[in-house]
C-alpha positions as CSV (number, residue, x, y, z in Angstrom):
1,X,289.8,73.4,-112.7
2,X,288.7,72.3,-109.3
3,X,285.4,74.0,-108.4
4,X,284.8,72.5,-105.0
5,X,283.9,75.0,-102.3
6,X,286.4,75.8,-99.7
7,X,285.7,74.8,-96.2
8,X,284.6,77.8,-94.0
9,X,287.5,79.5,-92.2
10,X,287.6,78.9,-88.5
11,X,286.3,82.1,-86.9
12,X,288.3,82.8,-83.8
13,X,287.5,86.5,-83.6
14,X,285.0,85.9,-80.8
15,X,286.8,83.0,-79.1
16,X,288.4,83.4,-75.7
17,X,292.0,84.7,-75.7
18,X,293.3,81.3,-74.7
19,X,292.0,79.7,-77.9
20,X,293.5,82.2,-80.3
21,X,297.0,81.5,-81.6
22,X,299.4,84.3,-80.5
23,X,302.6,85.2,-82.5
24,X,305.0,87.8,-81.2
25,X,305.4,90.5,-83.9
26,X,309.2,90.3,-83.6
27,X,309.1,86.7,-84.5
28,X,306.8,87.4,-87.4
29,X,308.8,90.4,-88.7
30,X,312.2,88.8,-88.1
31,X,313.8,92.3,-87.7
32,X,312.5,93.4,-91.1
33,X,310.4,96.6,-91.5
34,X,308.0,94.8,-94.0
35,X,307.0,91.3,-94.6
36,X,304.8,89.7,-97.3
37,X,301.9,87.5,-96.3
38,X,300.1,85.3,-98.9
39,X,296.5,84.5,-98.1
40,X,294.0,82.9,-100.5
41,X,296.2,83.6,-103.5
42,X,296.5,87.3,-102.6
43,X,299.7,89.0,-101.4
44,X,299.6,91.5,-98.5
45,X,302.2,93.7,-96.9
46,X,302.6,94.0,-93.2
47,X,304.8,96.9,-92.1
48,X,305.9,98.6,-89.0
49,X,305.4,102.4,-89.0
50,X,307.7,105.0,-87.5
51,X,305.3,105.1,-84.5
52,X,305.9,101.3,-84.1
53,X,302.4,100.4,-85.2
54,X,301.5,97.7,-87.7
55,X,299.7,98.3,-91.0
56,X,298.4,95.6,-93.3
57,X,297.8,96.5,-96.9
58,X,296.8,94.6,-100.0
């Protein structure tokens, strides 16, 4: 098993807007009400609510 530490994730939370990638939610969702996102071996669900808001759950 590989026990090498992972490189730190790039923190763009405090970066200027111009440096953050932007993806339109319609492109991400592709017309579906829910999509699965895999991150670090974990699966998350991103869904659009009836109020047209986004919710990300594990």
